[in-house]
N, C-alpha and C positions, 0 to 999 in steps of 0.2 A: 640175553644169548648171544652168544658170540656167532662162532660158524659154525655147521652144519655136514655130515658126509651123506653121501650117497652112492651105496657100492653095487657093482653090477656083474662082475667079475672074479674069480678066485686069485690070488695072489699067486703069481709064477716066479720060478727062481730067477735071482737076481744076482749077475756074475760079478764081483766086485776085482777092479786091476790090482794086483799083488807086486811085490818084488820081494824074492827072500821071506815070502810071510807076513810081511809087512803090509799094512793098509795103505794104500794111495790114493791120490784125489782123483775122482773121476771123470775131472776136466781135463786136467794136463797132465796124467801120472805121476808127479812129486810124493816121494812116499812120506806119508805123515806122521808129524811128531808133535809132539809138547809145544814147541815154539812157532808150527805153521797150521796146525789143526783150530778151527774154527766151530761156533754154533750156525749152521748155514739155515738158514727156515725156509722152507719149502714156499709155503705163502707167505709172502713180506711181512715184517712186523710193521714197516710204514703203514702197509694198507690195511692191517689190522687196527694201526688207529686210526685210519679214514672211516672202517668199515663203524666203531663206535668207541671215540673217543672215552666218554666215559665208564664204560668198560674193560678197555685196556689195562690188565694185569689181572684182570679174573675171568678171562675168555674160559669157556668149555666145549668141548666136541663132543656133538650128539650122533648117534648114528643108525641106521636100520639093523645094525647086522651086530651093535654093541649092546653087551649086557647092562654097562651103564657110561653115564657122562663121564669123560675124558679130561679131568682140568690140567687145562696149559692155557699159564698165566699170562705167556706172551707168544702164544702160537706154536706150531710144530716146528721142531726145528734135527738135526741130524750133524752130530759131530763127527762124522765118519764117512761124510763124502764129497766135501770141499776141500781144499787148502785155503788160508784166509786170502790171498790173491786173487785166485779163481771164484772166491766169493765175492769179494770187492768188484771182480769184472762182470759178475752175472748182475750186482748192486746196481748196476749204470741204467739197466734195462729197468729193474725195479724200480727205481728214484723218478724214471720219467715215467712209467707207468701211474705214480702217484700225481707227479705233477698235470698227466691227459685228464687226469679223471678229476682234478680240482679245479683247473684252469682253462676249460673246451668250452666253448660257447657252441651250442646245439642253434645249427638252422636251417627250419623246416624245409623237405625237399618237396619240389613242384610236385612230386608224383603222390603226398602223403603218406608214404611207405617207411617213412624216418627222417633222418640228416643229416647236413652235413657239417665238418669240421672245416676249417681252415688252421693251415699251419702245423700242423701235425709231422711230429718225427715219424711216419710209418713204419721205418725199418726200426726205430728201437721198439717200438707200440707188437709190431709183429715177435720182434726177437725177445719180448719179455712174455709174451703167450706162450712162446715154444722152450722156454726155458725153464720156466713155472712148471709145463708138463715133464719135461726131461726130467727134472728135480724128482716130481711128485712118482716117476717110475722109477728112479735107481734108489732110490731112501727104503728100508724098512719097517719105518714106522706105519702102523696098523690103519691107520687113518687115511691111507693111500693106497690100499689094497686094492682098490679097482681100476688102479693104474697099472698098467704091464705094457709096455711098448713093444717088447721084443727087443733081442740084440741086434737087430740090423736098424728098426728106425732110431734106436737108442745112438747108436756109433752117427749115424747121420745126423742125426740133433747135437750131440757131443762135437762133432768136426764144424758144426754150424755157427756156433757159440764159439769154438774155440776160436773161428777164423772171420769171425765178426760179418758173418754174411747171410744174409734174409732170405737167400734165394729168388727165385722167380713166384711168382703168383700161383702155379703149380706146385711149388715144394711147400708143402704141409700149410698149403691154404688157411689162411686166417680170415675169419670173418666175426663182426662185430655187431650187438642191437643192444637195443638199454630200454629199461620199461618206461612208461610213457608218463606215470603218475610223478606228479611233480611237490609229494608232501615232503618226498626224502624219505621215507618211511618205509623199508624194505628188508624190516624184521631179522635177518640175516642173510648168510650163501652158503649156498651147495657146494661141496669140496669137487673136484673133476671126477669125471664117468664118462665113461663109455657108449656111446649112441651111433645113430644112423640118423644122415641128415642127406635129401637126395638120393637115396640106396646107395651112400658112398660113408664107410666107417669114419665116426669122427670122433676125438674127445670134447664134451662141452664144459664151460669154467665160468667161475661168477665173481664176479668183481665188484666193491666198492659202489654206490651211490647209482645200482641199480643195473649196470653193464653186463654183459653175454657174449662171452665168446666160442667159437668153435675152430680146434686145429683139423684139419685133415688128414688123414693116415692111412692113407687108401694111395694104392699107384694108378687108377682113375680118377680122370678129370671131369669136372662139370664146369661148363663155359661160362653158364650163369652165375655159376658161385662165386668163379674166380673173378669174374669182371665187376665184381663189389667188392671183392676181396681188400683188405688193407694192403696198401702199397699197390695196388692196380692200375690207384688213377689218385689227382688230385682235385676236389679235395676229398676228405675221406668220408666214404658213405655209412652212416650207421643204423641198421634197419629198427624199426618201431616192434619191440618185443610185444606192445597191449599193457594194461593196466597190471600192475604186481600184484594186488589185493584180491584179484578173480582168476590169477594166474594158480596153474598145477604146481608151479616152485612153491605159492606159498601154504599150499597143502601139503605139500611131502613136508616142507620143515615145519609146519603145525603140530601134524601127526608127527613125525617124529619125535620132537620136543616132548611133547605129550606122554609118549614111550618108552623114553628114558629118562623120566623124573624120579 
């Protein structure tokens, strides 16, 4: 089993930047051509390799709203959203996210509520979460139809990515958690979906090694959430999500996989 999808909202219209009827890069606006087009991964292929090294090349996506599993040997990619230059730009964030998950040393927090991690490039980590969410919103791939930011949030995130600006703690606040079981068995991951956290609209996403994140997509703020968010303080705080094997996430993964066989 590779990675899995949970859909909660319907697909909304996605407006692409065009010039004289031609498709353009959604980040910089350059007209896409056979020379500069690329297969831009929505969920980075490097993280798929980290998720299931032995299964890379035979990944499947299953979902509650899919009639059958979708074979995506090297993950989900879209050749109509980014030019190669911009794909390499967001690839910097993707590459850092992998190094973060591979190399981070978790130190138990005195409160018992999670861990701290030193020497984290919190700017790049936040930009990875934002760019992943943005890519999922601008693509027409069916497995990401649960993500629809709308034109206002898409444009704000585009500007942040284009200018390499992660903003302040209240700008698309990103919070991080991790499952606590140390057996390395997390089954798969759920794709991005919209939900609510402390009364705010957020998107939740899952990553290899049991990590989970939320991105706030709401004009309102919550001080307690912002205070422990990515970029708020050093060292980085990572909340304890509990044991994966007794989590609602595992139940969803198992149930969805069984229905999609």
